[in-house]
C-alpha positions, 0 to 999 in steps of 0.5 A: 544542513543539506539533508534538512534542506532536501527533506523540506524540499521533498516534503514541500514538493509532495505537498504541492503535488498532493494539493494540485491533484486534489484540486483536479480530482475535486473538479472531476478531471480524470480520463476514464480510460487512463483510470482503468488502465491504472486500476488494472496495473496498480491493483489487479496485477498486484493481487497475486504477489501481495496474496503470496506475501500475506499468506506466508505472513499469516502462516508464520504468525499463526505458527507461533500464535497457535502453539503459545495459545494451545499450551495455555488452553486458549486455542479457540482464540487463534483465529480471532487474534490473527484476524485482529492483528492482521486487520489493524496492522499487518494487511495494510502495512504488508500490502503497502510495502509490496505496492511501494516496491512493485508499483512505486518503483515502476511509476518512478522509473516510468516518470523519471525516464519520461522526464530525462527523455523530455517527454514531459516537455512534449506533453506540456507543448501539447497543452497537456498537464503531466499531473492530470495525465500521469498523476491523477489516474494513478492516485485515484487508482491507488485509493480504489485498488489498494483496499481490494488488494488488501481484501484478497491478500487478507483472505490469503492470510486468513486461510493460510493461518487456518491451514497452519493451525489445523496442521500444528494443533489440529484446530477445526475451522469452526474452532479457528473462527470461533473467536472472531465474533468476540475479538473483531469488530467493524471498527477493525475493518474500517481502520484497515480500509482507511489505512489502505486508501491512505497508503495507496494515495501516499505511495503513488504521490511519493513515486510520482514526485520522485519521478518528476524530480529525477535528473542526471540520466539513467543513474539519476532515475535509479537514485530517484527510484531508490529514494522513492521506495525508501521514503514510501516504506518509512512513510508507511510505518509513520502513517500507520502509527499516526492512524492507529493513534487516532483511530485506535 
């Protein structure tokens, strides 16, 4: 019963925070300087690690795929199938998991530390809404920058896949890319970007909420960080399923 109560409290808290942030964003109340700082922190600084992760994923996926398709005389479909699967599923999901671990943990830790050290109360005493100052710039940065992270990491996975296919079955680049036109459409790109924007907003909202509810000193902050990252990963897969069913 206690688990259900906590789950409902968490869902309710995130929902209320989301509505407050949405209202503030619609009013245009975002500090450009804070937004730029968060775009660099959340997006630009996350590109290298996300690109590395997706490059390895692309190489592994193509290693398995190219061997199987080559045996069946369909090597020209390697690149198209790789791009199709990565656009629809692996790029947004892997990028989301990387951001949940890197950015989500950082946000929860920062806000949680501010909570237990009473810095949030100091902001309120200065007539500054913590949601406006801390959450709105991060959410907007997550929405804007997660697709950009996906673009760079997607290129990494594509060329890593080509390098693996060329090394394994001697596929030339023109052959590798020949199946893209017949297998991949603009709908797949749209699905990828929609997932990335939703994942980006979700990761930041969950991380911020986890920080705001932190209590119990340093141990409590650590627990909030863990809970936030785990919840984000679960939500990424749940939202991925729902978006795929709606847009698929």
